[in-house]
N, C-alpha and C positions, 0 to 999 in steps of 0.2 A: 719384857717381851718386845723384841725389836720388829719394827715394820720395815720390810725390805722391798721398798717400792722399785728400786733399781733392778733387783733380781726378777721381780714379776715382769717388768718391761723386757728384760733380756730373754725370759722364757717365751713371752709372746712373740718376739722377733725371731727366736730360734724355731718356734713351732711353724711359723710361716715360711722361713727360709728353707727348712728341711722337709716340708711336706707333711706336717702333722695336722695343722689347723689353718684354715683360710677364713677371712671375713666372707660372709655369704653375699653373693651377688656383687662381688667387689668391682667388677667392670662398670656397674651402675652406682658406684660409691657406697655400696654395702647397705645393710639393714641393721639397725641398732640392736645389739645383744642377740644376734643370730649368727651362727658360725657353721662352716662346713669342715668335716674331717677329711684331710688329705689321705694319700695312699698309705703313709706309715701311721698316721693317727687312727685311721680305720682299723688297721691291724692291731694296734695297741688297745684300742677300745674293745675290739672283739675278744682279745685275750683276757682282758679284765672281766668282761661279761661272762665268758665261758668259765673262767676260774670261779666266779661267784656262783654261777649256775651249778657247776659240778659239785662245789662244796656244800650246796644246799640239797640238791636232789639226788646225788650219788652217795654222799657221806652220811646222810640222814635217811634211813630207810622209811621213815614215816612222813617224808615231805615229797610232794610231787609238784610238777610245774604245769602251768597253762599259758595260753596266749589269748587274752580277751580283746575284743574289738575296741578301737578308740571311741567310736560313736556308741552311745548308750541311750536308752529311753530317758527322756528328760526327768521323769519322776524319780529316777535313781538319785539325782543330785538334790532333789527336794528331800528325799528320805535321809540322805547322808548328812544333811545340814549345810551343804555347800551354798545353796541358793540364799539361805538366810544368814549364814555365819562365816562364809569364806571371804572375809574382808580384812583389809589392812588400814590402819590409820594414816591418813595423808595430810600434807600441808602444802599450800602454795605460797610462793613469794609474789607479792602484788606487783613488784617492779619488773621482774624478769619473766613472770607468768610461768615459771618452772615449778613442776610438782615434785615433791619429795615424799618418800615413805619415811615416817617420823623416826623409826628406829634406825634407819640407814643414815639419816641426817645427823642424828646424835652420835652414832657410832663413828662416822667420818670425822666429826669434831674430836671425839675421844682419840682416834688414831693420830690426829694432828698434835694433841697434847702429849701422847706417848713419844712421838717423833721428837718433840721438844724436851723430852726428859721429865715430863710432869706425870709420871705414872700414877701417883696417889690420887691426883685430881681426876685423871681419866677414869680410874676404877670407881671412884666415888660417883661420878656422873652416870656411868653405866649401871651401877647399883640402884641409883635413884630412878633411872629410866625403867628398869625391869619391874621395880615396885609399882610405879605408876601404870605401866602397861598391864600388870596383873589385875589392877583395879579398874581398867578402862577409864582412867582419870585423864581425860583429854585437856581439861583446863590446867591441871598440874603439869602435863607434858609441855604445853605451850609456854607456861611460866618458866619451866626448866630451860627451854630454848632461848627465851628472852633474857632470863637472868644471866646466862652464860654468853650472851651476845653472839649466838651462833648465826652465822651469815650465809646467805645464798652464794654459791660459788660463782654464779654468773653476774648478778647485780652488785654483790658485795654489801647488801643491805639486810636489815633484820625486820623488814616490813612484811609480816606474815599474816595469812588468813587464819581463821579458826581451824582446828583439826576435825576431820570427818572421815567416815569409813568409805572404802572403795572396794567393790567386788572384783575379784581377780580372774573370773572365768571368761574365756572367749566363747561367744555364742555365734551360731550361724543358722541358716535356714535349710531344712531337709525337704527334698523333692525338687521337681523341675521348675517350679515357680515359687517366688517368695511373696508373702502377703503380710503386711503389718497387722492385719485384722485377725490372722489365724495363728494364735499362740501355739497351737498344736504342732506347727511346722518348726518351732524353735528347738534346736538341740545345742549341746555344748561340746567343745573339745575337752576331753577329760582333764581335770587339774591334778589327778593322781591315778595310779593304776590299781589301788586297793579295792575300789568298788567292783571292778570286774571279777575279783576273787570272791567277794561276798555274795554277789548275785549268782555265782556258780557253786556256792558252798555245797548244796545238796546234790547237784549233778556230779561233782567230784567225789563226794563222800559215798554215794550209792554205787556209781560205776567203778570206783576204785576200791570199794569195800574197805574204806578207811575207818580206823578205830581211833577215837580220841584218847590221847592227844595226837593230832596230826597237823601238818602244815601244807599250805599251797603257796608256791612261789611264782613270780611273774617278773619279766623284764619288758619294759615298753615305754613308749613316748608319753609325755604329759605336757600340758600347756598352761601357762599362767601369764596373765596380762600384767606383768610386773611394770609398774610405773618407773621405778628406778632400777633398771637392770644394769649391772656393772661388774667390774673386776673380772674381765675376760670371761671364761666359761663358768665361773663360780655361780653366777646368777643369770639365767637366760629365760627367754620366753618359751622356747621349745627345748625340752631336755628329756633325759632318759632316766628312769628309776628302776632299781632292782629291789623288789619288795617281797616279803614273806609274811603271811598271816598264819599264826599258829593257834589252832583251836583247842581250847582246854576246858576242863570242868570248872564251873563257878566255885570260887573259894580258893582255887590254887594259883590265882594270878600273881600273887606276890612271889611265890617260889619260882614260877616260870619266868617272870620278869627279870629276876636276878640271874637265872640261868642264861637267858639270852643276852643280857648285858656282858657277862663273862665270855660267852661263846663268840660273840661278835668282836669283842676286843681282841681275843686270841687270834681270830682270823686275820685281823689287821697286822698284828705283831708278827705272825708267822710268815709274812712276806719279807721279813728281814728289816723292817722299818723300826727305828729306835722307839721303845715304849715311851721315852720321855717326850716324844713329839705328840703324844696323845693325852687326852684327859676327858673325863666325864663332866657334863654340865647338866644339872637337874633343872627342869623347867620351873620358873617362878610362877608362870601362868599356864594352867593346863588347858588343852583344847577341850571343846564341849563334849568329846566322846571319851576322854581319858581319866583314869584315876591315878596314874603315875606315868611320867615321861622323862626321858633324858636324851641328850645328844652325845655322840662321840665326836669330840672336836680334835682337829689336827692343826699343828702349827704351820700354816701356810706362810708365804712371804708377806701376806696381808694380816698376819696374826692368827690366833686360835679361832677357827671357824668350824661350823658344823659340817660334817661329812656324812653322818649316819644318825638316824633317830631310832630309839627303842621306846615303844609306847604300849601301855596296858590300856586297850581300847574298851574294856568291859564287854557287855553284850549290846552296846549301843547300835552298831551297824546292823547286825542280824535282826535285832528286835524292831528297829525302824523299818527295815525292808519287809518284815513280816506284817507290820501295821499298814504300810502303804500298798503292798501288793496283795494283801489278804491271802497270802500263801504261807503256810507254816514253815518256819526255818528252825525246826527243832531236831534234836538228836536223841535217840533212845539208847541209854547206857545200861548194858546188862551187868556191868561190874557191881559187886555188892558194896553197899555203904557200911563200913565197920560199925558205925553208930547204931544202925537199925537192923543190919543183917539182911536187908532187902536191896534189890537193884536200885540204882540211882534213878532210873526211869527217864522220862522226857525232860529235856531242858534246852534252853538256848545257850550255846557255848559262849564262853568268854574268849577274848582274842589278845594275843601278844603280837605286836607288829615289829618287824625290823625293816627299815626303809633307808636305802643308801642311794645317793645320787651317783649315777655312772659317770656323768661329766665331771662332777666334783672329785670322784675317785681318780679319774684320768688326770686332773690337775694336781691331785695329791701325789700320784706316782711321778708325774713330771717334775714337780717341785722338789721332791726328795731326791730324784735322780740327777738333776741338773748340777753340774760342777764346772767351774772355770779354773783351770790348773795352769800355774806358771812352771814350766819345765826348763827354764833357762839354766845354763851352766856358765862357767867362766869363759868357755870357748864360743858359745853361741846363744842367741835369744830363741826361745821356743815356748809355746803354750798350746793348750788344746781345750776345747769344750767337749765334755763327755757326759753321756746320759747313762748312769749306773742303774739301769732297770733290773729288777729281779729277772733272772733268766727265763722263768716260765711266762713272764708277761712281755718280754722284749719282742717288738714287731718283727725283727730279723734275728734268727738264732745263729746263723752261720753265713759268713761271707767267703766265697771261694774266689781266690785271686791268683791267676796264673802270672808268674813273674814277667813273662814275655808273650807276645802274640804269635810266636813261631816255635819251631823245633818240637812240635807235638805237645807242648805244654797246655794249650787250650783244650786239646782233646782229652788229656788226663783230667783236667779240671771239670770238664763236662761229665766225665764218668762219675766223679765224686758228687756232682750236682744231682745226677740221675739216681744215685744211691740214697741221697738224703732228702730230696725235695718232697717226697710223699710222706715224710715223717715230721718235718718242721719247715718253717719258712727259711729259704736260702736266697742269697743274692750273689749274682755273678758280675764281675767287673774286670775289664782288661785295661781301661784307660788310665793314664798318668802313672807317676812313680808309685812304688809300693808304699812309701811313706805318706803320700797324699791320700791314697786309698784307705790306709789305716785311719787317718784323721777323719775322713768322711764317715767311716763306719763307727768311730767313737761318737761322733755327733748324732748318729742315728741310734746309738745304744746297743749296737751289735756285740754280744759277749765274746764271740769267737771269730777270728779271721784265719783262714788257712791259705798259705802260699804254696803254690805248685812250682817247683824249680827243677833244674837239671838233675839234682840229686834224686828227685822223685823217680826219674826215668831209670836211675841206676839201682836203687834199693827199695823203692816203693814207699819212702817216708816223705812226710810233708812238715812244714813249719806251722805250728798252731800258736797264734798270738792272742793272749788273754787281755780283754778290754781293761779291766780294773787295774791290774798290776803292770800291764804292758810287757809282761814276761813272754818269752818265746821258747817253746819246747818242740822237740822233734819226735813225731809219733808215726806209726804206720798209717797209711792212708785208709786202710781197711778198718782202723779203730776210731776214726773221726766220728762216725755216726753214733757209736756207743758212748763216746766221750761227751757229746752234746746232750744226748738223751739222758745220760746219768747226772746231768747238772740241774735238772728240774723235775 
């Protein structure tokens, strides 16, 4: 597995240069691990979000969507286990005073070994790390760091503190005044979107007349106080999740867990991304709420990393919310149990969760799409950077380019824009040569460019230039809208 550091840096530079992603508050030197999506990044992100939402809530008749608030009653996070268990093992370098998340420190060292061609040693260290993490063996983890002489990137020393836990939730004060004496004022920025679904389980089930099995989907912001946020938008303090909680009858969780593993992998591959770039990774250490869990990993330029998790959460969440709220979170099942011939009756449903990071999916799509191509011939030097986005996700579907700014060509181009812009995102440009405009559209991932020329005035045809092949075909201007719509 190759670590393509240079490719990631090229993607970061490209994202900024072409309006996909900017460092947040850049005029004030930015804020670490916080980013703003630019005009084309916002379009791409929205297209990914909409595609996931539609695939969940339209293609599955028993899944509906909600939009819960970011702020929730603080007891929610006590019931969910986040107050007591949402921790990561951390270690400080005594010389640089820099704090590291232990698994990130060891993974970075493993990446260095892989870059040096020592794949076996790198894999062995990761295996040892996962085993030690699964046992919460902090002494063993520190020994692993010291034995392999893993150094701080700033001080270059191995002078480490003991490993300890660090809670990842952001807290703030609710109300017009803050008082350190009033714990009731303390609220949290949600570290995940799932709890908003669980506390609304009965509201949705009753008002939607939902019958088990059914799911509730949600897209929303989440916040984690990551000490070591890194690798561009892969790990940030403010991020967006696309989650679905699927409520099922107890005892059927294994069957549904396997169903959603297959379903979610199929969703990824259906985007046209090679299946070889994906793999499942089973969790060595299960979260406090799970009886089975795995990640869908993608081969980013930084190696195989998690993009989506599938978790069998049992009845942990609803059971705990029932206990802490004193409100029953039960479902009455009228279906007959084959073993008894009687209705299943009241029970707290089990849950299968699918949770995908929208920002990570953005980076996945960008990483897979980014290509630097050498188009040089014996006669001339030429190259291009192209983003081969799936057409349905591309931020701009069609660029309309009049060959000249006169002779009625802009007017014809505007007619085509007016015909298409209510159906998909279009872009109009007159400036520069047609070749330069094609290159700009390649760099933005635009799948189709249409050139309006003098022949258009004669016979109503236009030149359609295809992004991936760079082939040009002549079609009737009236057929352009259908051609683009038919491609996604």
